N, C-alpha and C positions, 0 to 999 in steps of 0.2 A: 828538368829541375823544378819547374813550377808545379807540375803534377805531383811530385813527391811532397813538396811543401804543403800543397792544398790537402793532400791525403793525410799528412801528419796533423794538420789543423782539424780535419774531419774526425780523426781518431781521438784527439784531445777533447774536442767538443762533445763527442759521444761519451767519452770517459766521464766528463764532467756532468752532462745532463742525466746519464743513467745512474751515476752515484747519487746525484741530487734526488732523482726519482725514487731510488731505494730508500733514502732517508725520509722522503716525503711520505711514503707509505707507512714506514715504521712510526713516524710521528703521528700520523693519522690514526693508526691502530692504538696508540697510547693516549688518544684523546686530545692531542695538541693541534687543533684545527687551524688556528691562526698561523702557526709556523708552517704547517702543511700547505696552506694557501700561498704563502710567500715563496716557499720552495717550488711549488707548482708553476708559479709565474716564471722563475728563472729556468726551470727545467724546460718548459715549452719554448721559451725564447731561444735558448741554446739549440734545442732540437731543430727548430725551424731553420736556423742558420746552417746547421750541419746538413739537413736533408736537402736544402736548396742547392748546396754545392754538389750533392750526388745526383740529383734529378737533372740539373742542367748539363751534367757531363756523364750521363748514364752509360755512354759508350766506353768509359775508362774503368775497367774492372778493379783496378787498384783502389779507387775511391769507394766502390761498393764494399770491398774487403775491409778497408779502413773503417767504414761506417759500422759494419757488423762486428769487427774486432773491438771497436770502442764500446759497443753495447755489452759484449761479454765481459770485457775488462772492467767496465763501469759497474756492472752488477756485483762482481767480486769486490771491487774497491768500496762500494757503498756498504756492503755487509761488514767489511773490515772496519770501516769508520764507525758504523753503528756499534759494533762490539767494543771498540776503543772508547766511545763516548759512554757506553753502559748506562743508558737512560732507563729509569724505571726502578721497580722493586720486585722482589720475589719472595715467596714463602719457602723457607728452608725447614725441612723436617729431619730430625735426628732421632733415629731409633737405636736403642742400645739396651742390652740386658740390664735389669734393675740393679744388680750388684756390681756392674762395671763402672769405671770412672765416667762421670757425667760432665758434659761440656758446657752446661748452662752457666755455671759459676764463672769460668773464665770468659765466656761470651758476654755475660753481663758486665764484668770488669772492663771489657773492651768497649762498652757502650751499646751493646745490642740488647734489645728487649727480648726476653725468652719466656715462653709459657710452657710449663711441663704438665704432662698427664701420665698417670700410672695406667698401664694397660696389661693385657694378657696376650702373649705371643704364642707361637707354635711350641716353643720350648720352655715356657714359663713366663714369669713376670718381666715386663719391659717398661722402660720409661721412654715416652715420646715427647720430644721438645719441638716447639714451633717458634720461628722467629721471622719477622718481616725484615728483609735485608736489602738495602740499596744495592743494585747490581754492581756499583763501583766498589763495594766492600765485600762482595761475594767471596773472592779468593782469601781475603783476610779471615773471614769467618771459617772457611774450609780449613785453613792452616791451623786455627785454634782447635778445631774439632780433631784434626789429624794428630796434633800434639797431645791432646788430652786423652782421646780414645780412638786409636787407629782402626779399631774393629767396628766402630759405629757405622750404621747404614744411613746415608744422607741422600735426600732428594731436594731438588730446587725447581720451583715452578714460578714462572713470571706471572705477576698479577697486576691488575689495575686497581689503584687505590684512589677512588674519586674523592674529591674534597667534599667535606660535609658542609651543608648549608648552615647558616647561623641558627635557623630554627631547629634543625635536626640535632645540632650540637647542643643546643639548650636542653632539649628533651632527653638527650642521652646522659646529661649530668645529673638528672633527678633520680 
């Protein structure tokens, strides 16, 4: 019974440390170094506790399996948590024929900033709209576009939006 409980604890520890590790990498990629450092501390502490239980009892395969299973499940859980948190922003591009309903007006009414450009496509004039959208509001924007023009072609690309320094912000106002 003790082996089963320790194996379960190893699995839960690996689930936690790998989920934290996945989040740490995502925060680091988004420029949030302080949060990444804090997460790294907890990730390594939990990992050390889990691995010590496996190494001291390497002759018990169930503990090795629990360690590996926790790693796999933790990777999946970390990705799910990141998607749920939806940290960051993305550029949404909306391409539609010029004479079709344009989604820019309802998007603006919903609080999204939209920039439109007239362009030429394979089959004639088109309108290309750009909007920087918080990932948490991505589905809301897509729903508005779908309701306005279901034939519009939409792409979404995650972007990094670094904060402007006071000096750069000053020069950009001029």
